[in-house]
C-alpha positions, -999 to 999 in steps of 0.1 A, spaced: 796 -172 52 804 -135 47 819 -116 78 784 -90 74 764 -123 76 783 -138 108 777 -100 125 738 -104 117 735 -139 132 755 -126 166 730 -96 165 701 -120 163 713 -144 186 719 -116 212 685 -98 204 667 -133 209 683 -141 239 671 -105 255 707 -91 258 708 -51 252 733 -23 241 738 -13 276 759 -46 284 730 -54 309 712 -87 298 688 -111 307 684 -144 290 647 -146 282 636 -169 256 601 -165 244 600 -198 227 607 -216 257 575 -208 279 545 -225 282 518 -215 255 485 -227 274 476 -228 314 491 -193 319 473 -192 352 501 -187 379 526 -183 349 559 -180 357 589 -179 332 616 -206 327 646 -206 348 657 -179 375 634 -153 360 601 -139 377 570 -119 367 567 -85 379 541 -57 374 515 -66 347 501 -39 323 472 -56 306 457 -41 275 428 -51 249 425 -45 215 400 -55 185 402 -95 198 435 -98 214 445 -95 253 479 -79 252 497 -86 285 526 -65 288 547 -75 320 579 -63 337 606 -93 336 624 -96 366 654 -118 369 670 -108 406 638 -103 428 646 -64 421 679 -68 431 698 -59 395 715 -29 389 724 -21 424 690 -24 433 673 -4 410 655 -32 396 672 -38 362 634 -43 351 623 -49 310 589 -52 290 580 -82 276 546 -95 262 523 -123 261 493 -122 238 459 -143 235 426 -142 220 409 -170 240 425 -167 275 437 -203 265 464 -202 239 491 -175 242 519 -163 222 548 -152 236 572 -121 222 607 -112 228 616 -83 252 595 -51 237 611 -21 256 644 -32 271 675 -13 288 696 0 257 716 29 273 737 29 303 718 55 322 685 32 322 687 12 354 652 2 348 620 4 323 594 5 352 558 0 351 533 24 327 503 17 305 491 16 269 470 33 249 455 33 215 452 66 194 458 79 161 460 45 144 490 41 168 498 24 201 514 45 230 534 29 257 544 50 286 567 46 315 588 55 337 628 52 335 648 49 368 682 65 364 709 83 385 707 117 380 739 142 376 742 142 416 742 108 419 703 107 433 681 82 421 652 101 400 621 83 381 613 102 351 587 95 323 592 81 289 571 67 260 574 46 228 554 43 201 542 12 178 522 5 148 512 -33 160 520 -33 197 547 -55 197 575 -37 177 581 -2 198 602 25 191 612 47 219 609 87 214 630 114 216 635 137 240 641 105 263 631 111 293 606 136 282 591 149 314 615 149 348 589 157 375 562 179 380 565 211 402 556 204 441 561 171 434 588 143 445 615 138 416 623 104 435 586 92 433 578 98 398 563 67 379 540 44 365 515 65 344 484 56 334 478 72 299 443 80 290 436 94 258 401 116 258 374 120 230 387 150 221 422 138 216 438 150 244 466 126 264 458 123 300 485 109 325 479 98 359 514 96 375 523 84 410 544 105 432 542 124 464 536 158 472 563 182 488 536 196 507 506 179 523 474 187 545 493 162 573 522 144 578 522 108 563 496 117 535 519 128 508 512 99 485 490 112 452 485 104 416 497 135 394 476 149 368 492 158 334 475 166 300 489 176 263 473 181 230 507 174 211 529 152 235 553 179 238 536 204 261 523 192 293 499 209 317 497 203 354 461 198 364 447 194 400 458 155 414 431 130 410 441 112 443 456 128 472 463 122 513 478 87 505 501 69 533 522 59 505 531 65 465 500 51 453 515 30 425 506 16 393 475 32 388 446 20 367 416 39 352 384 29 333 346 35 327 326 4 328 281 9 324 283 46 339 306 40 366 344 55 366 374 32 386 406 45 397 428 15 410 462 22 427 482 0 450 495 5 485 526 -14 494 520 -41 468 480 -41 478 453 -29 454 423 -4 461 401 14 443 374 41 444 346 46 421 326 77 407 301 89 383 321 113 374 355 109 352 379 123 376 357 121 409 344 128 434 358 96 444 331 71 464 346 40 488 332 10 479 316 -17 506 346 -38 500 380 -39 484 375 -69 465 412 -63 451 428 -61 481 449 -96 486 480 -94 502 496 -120 475 479 -106 445 499 -76 438 490 -44 420 463 -56 399 455 -39 366 427 -46 344 417 -49 307 387 -51 286 380 -86 272 357 -99 246 318 -100 254 320 -71 278 341 -88 300 371 -75 322 403 -95 331 428 -85 359 466 -93 360 488 -93 389 517 -113 404 521 -134 433 553 -123 452 577 -148 459 589 -156 499 619 -148 512 643 -180 516 611 -197 502 593 -200 536 558 -199 544 564 -174 571 588 -150 556 583 -118 540 575 -114 502 597 -101 476 594 -85 444 585 -110 414 569 -142 409 542 -156 391 509 -141 374 478 -143 385 446 -136 367 413 -124 377 375 -123 362 363 -88 375 324 -86 377 304 -54 383 275 -56 410 247 -39 406 256 -11 429 289 -4 409 311 -21 435 334 -49 418 342 -85 426 364 -109 413 362 -150 404 384 -172 386 386 -168 348 366 -198 335 389 -202 305 422 -203 330 414 -228 355 442 -253 353 433 -286 336 424 -314 360 424 -351 356 393 -375 368 380 -368 402 396 -391 428 374 -413 450 370 -404 485 372 -422 519 358 -396 542 363 -406 580 341 -389 607 336 -390 643 298 -398 660 287 -359 658 291 -361 622 266 -376 598 269 -388 563 237 -378 538 237 -386 503 273 -377 500 271 -349 520 286 -347 553 268 -325 582 298 -318 609 279 -309 644 303 -291 667 277 -274 695 303 -272 723 336 -270 703 351 -285 673 334 -312 648 357 -326 619 359 -350 592 387 -358 570 400 -378 537 433 -390 530 450 -396 498 442 -361 482 471 -349 456 491 -322 467 486 -305 432 446 -308 426 413 -287 423 388 -290 454 355 -278 448 323 -282 475 293 -264 486 293 -252 524 263 -246 541 263 -231 577 230 -243 596 224 -210 619 253 -193 635 290 -203 640 321 -191 650 340 -205 624 342 -231 597 362 -245 565 390 -264 554 429 -277 563 447 -282 531 476 -304 527 473 -314 563 480 -348 579 459 -371 601 460 -352 632 457 -319 613 487 -308 629 505 -293 598 488 -280 567 471 -248 557 438 -234 577 413 -221 549 386 -207 577 355 -186 570 341 -164 598 305 -154 592 303 -128 624 342 -112 615 330 -112 576 369 -127 571 382 -154 547 416 -166 562 442 -187 542 471 -195 566 487 -163 572 467 -141 548 432 -131 549 405 -112 529 377 -87 546 340 -76 542 330 -106 524 293 -110 532 270 -142 527 293 -165 548 262 -173 571 249 -189 542 254 -214 514 284 -207 493 303 -223 470 343 -229 473 368 -236 445 403 -242 458 434 -248 433 469 -259 448 493 -260 422 532 -262 435 535 -239 462 503 -213 450 472 -218 469 443 -201 453 407 -201 466 376 -183 448 349 -179 471 312 -177 458 325 -164 425 327 -126 439 357 -130 459 392 -144 456 422 -150 481 458 -164 472 487 -176 492 523 -188 483 529 -216 509 559 -237 498 567 -259 529 536 -280 540 529 -313 514 503 -335 535 479 -353 519 450 -352 540 419 -328 536 401 -317 569 365 -302 570 357 -285 603 332 -263 621 333 -247 654 303 -239 677 277 -245 651 265 -273 625 278 -272 592 271 -292 560 299 -300 534 284 -314 501 294 -322 464 326 -323 473 348 -332 445 387 -335 441 406 -338 410 444 -338 403 460 -313 383 471 -328 345 506 -330 342 513 -332 381 
């Protein structure tokens, strides 16, 4: 074996393992990752999914995502993130690729979130690079790379190509969203803070940069201002006559909408993407005029139910739906619902106030709480049912992974009056229609519990501690019918 061939093999091993010339390394092996059932995906080993950057081109859904190795603690807390890629044509079968934008230089402390667009027969990936400047301060500056296939990218020089916009923060200048308009003009929406805001605490803004040649950039009027924090990981798309601007606030996702390309924006009647444990959702087209959002479920400190969230975790996907008034809803993408085995036989026990009617259960609770329960429920399973309130109720719902006395487990509560759905210690608001019949779909997989309400709103939580096998049905101050209950164990668990 020649010396040159030995050197080639060493280089090949280093490249496959995810090493970089800078000395910073993460051992990510794309061939070791699961290729189906990617809902709630986490890379193998002590690695995690960070910000997701979905993109669609010619029948392929590209999921670019930040590879996290230490819950943002790598490289002295600057992140050490790198871009990797998973692709699919059907949302069922996936291919994982090696790191596509890595840390190649000592000055690169994190390859941060950005976006991808296709123009001029090329894929353009714009991102922020976190670095330490000559004064020893943390800066975020803009970089970009070009590819002919969306997989193999070449970083462009100068790198970074843009340091900061006048009047905006140098420390917070990241997450560029790229838009290429019909005239070939490149637009970047960049997460930052204004140095001078109308009121204190409203500095957060999206800078708007434009260029025709990727060398000379003009600073336009910002597309969003007045935010209480840096509006992170912006997304932007046009869909059936509406323009949507999506942005993050401390990990939660919000959107505004308009009939015009860059506003003025309208506040929607509900913030369907705002789930505490579905962080910075971004969307991409999919076959048949659909849109699929991708986000990440944060880990919990010390792996405890009530501890704060920390960076990096599992991917989570939502199908985005558009209502007649342009507002958005979400549901589980049907192709990505985890596979299940045959439904288990339920042995439901109930008190004298509850009656059974053709496999449905009418829980009566005129003066307090009424309940029914079933035991021997698999810890990892899918639960589907219809719930029909009979008149007014204070609340109704389920206890998941509970015990025989309902002293443990996780409460899934629906409040028609407050229009809230609560899953343990997180909730979603402005959920209409809870005083009418709804369909509920629950996925419990390891420490993730995910709920789809009536195919229009979702809520997810990370709950690692409780492992009970009792399912409770309850109603408070009213009567509720639970019917078409089906519990199926997840395959492979």
